[in-house]
N, C-alpha and C positions, 0 to 999 in steps of 0.2 A: 665857833672857832674859824680861823682863817688859815689857809695853807700858804706857807711862805715859799715853797718850792713845788715844781711840777712833779707829778708822780713818775717814777721810772718806767721806761718802756717795758711792756710785758713780753717775756720770752715765750715764744710759741714754737711749735714744731715747724722747722723750715720747710720740709717737704709737704706737710699738710697745708701750710700757708700758701705756697706756690701752687699746689694742686687746686686750691680754691679759686684761682684765677681762671680756671676753665669754665666758670659760669658765663663769662663773656669774653671768649678768646679774641686776641687781636692778631694782626698779620706780622707785626715786627716789634722788637724789643731792643732796648739798649742794655748792654752788659758792661759792667765796669770791673777792672782788675785793680785792686788797691793794695798799697803797702805803706807801713810806717816803720821807720828804722831809727827812732830816737831813743831807744833803750837797749839793753844788752841783747835781748833776743829779737825784738821786733815782732811784727804781725802782718799777715797777708789775708785778704778776704775778697769776696766778690759782691757785686750788687746787680740786681736786675730791675729794669723799669719798663713798664708798658709804654709804647709809643702810640698815643691815642687811647681810646677806650677810657677807662677810669683813671689812667695815669698812675696806677699803683707802682710802688717802689719798695724793694726789700733788700736789705744787706744780709749776708750769711757768712759766718766764719766758723772755723773748726777749732775747738778748744779742748784742753785736757780736762778730764773729769777729776775726781778726787785722787786717783792713783796715776794719772797720766804723766805727772812730772817725774815719776820714778824712772831710773835708767832702763828698766824693762818695759815701761809703758803701762797702759791700762785703758779702761773705757774712755772714749772721747765723747764730745757732744757738739752739735751744731748750735750756734746761737744766732737767732734771727729776731730782732736786729742784732747785728754784730756789735760787741761791746766797744769797738773803736770807730764805728761808723762816724764820719765827719772829721776824723783826725788824720786822714790819709795825707802822706807827704808825697806820694807817687800814685798817679792814676792814669790808666789807659782805658779807653772805651771804644766799643765797636757796636754796630747794629747787627742784630741776628734775626733770623726768620722764626716763624712758629715751630718749624721742625727742629731747629737748634734749641729753642726754649724747652721743647719736650726732652731733648737729650740732657740738658742741664737738670731737669727734674729727675732724670734717672740717676745722675751722679749724686745729687743731693740726697735722694732716697737711699742710695747705696752707702753713703757716708754717715747718715744719721745713726747715732748710737754705735759707731764702729770703733775700732782700736786706735788709740793715739800713742805715738812714740815720738819724743822730741826730735830725733835726728832723721828717722826714716818714714814717718807718717804723721806729719804735723799740719799746721794751718796753711803753709805754703804748698804742700802737696795737694791739699784739698782745692785751694784756689787755682792751681795749675790744671788739675783734672776738670774742674768746672769750666775754666776758661777755654780749654781746648774743645770740650764738648759744645760750648756755646758759640765759639768762633770758627771751629774747624781748623784752626791753625795754631801752631806753637810759635808764631812770629813774636819775637821779643822775649821768648822763654830761653834764657841763657843759663846754662848750668856749668859752673867751673869746678864744683866739688865732686863731680862724678855722677853716675846715673841714679844713685839712690838717695844721696843727701840733697836736700833742697831747702833753702832758707828764705826768709823774708827779704834779706839783703839782695839775694840773687833775683828775686822777683822784682825788686826795685830797680836793679841794674837793667833788666830786660825792658821794663816799662820806660825807663829813661832813654834807652837806646832807640826804641820805636818812636817815642815822642820827639826826640831830636831829629830823626829822619823826616818827620812830618812838620817840623817847624814849631813844635810845642814845648812848653816848659815841663818839668817833672810832674806837675799836677794836671797836665793835659790842656793847658790854656795857651793861646797863641803867644809867641814870643813878640816882644815889642819891636 
């Protein structure tokens, strides 16, 4: 028999996967903040890539579990790789130190298997928490809905704001 399509990516524990990078730690990492806004809800997630070393890269997003779409929420799950990796319409990236990488590990571990609620604890809240842990700065994090509601669209607005200041397009590429 022949296979006509590649096998789907295996979902693994995000925190266990990143913890395994400690076998050969590197001094710096690149962290990405990503958003897509082409559907009703949108999605936000992060990715981490080693600079040097084995060059490992992993994307991580927070998703509702079976009951997470209910108004009251329910158990959530981290997906690694994220289901929308490669589809980002907005991307910001920063270099982070090993110390910051360890802080991101803490956020990922805290969110794995935690509660998901569409308005108050969603993918954009996770991406924001991981981004601030990794970069140490809320630069580009713009919240127009109030302190508790956070959306992928607001994540995209913040990314675009920072990228424009840096002479970059929404995906983080240099403007022509």
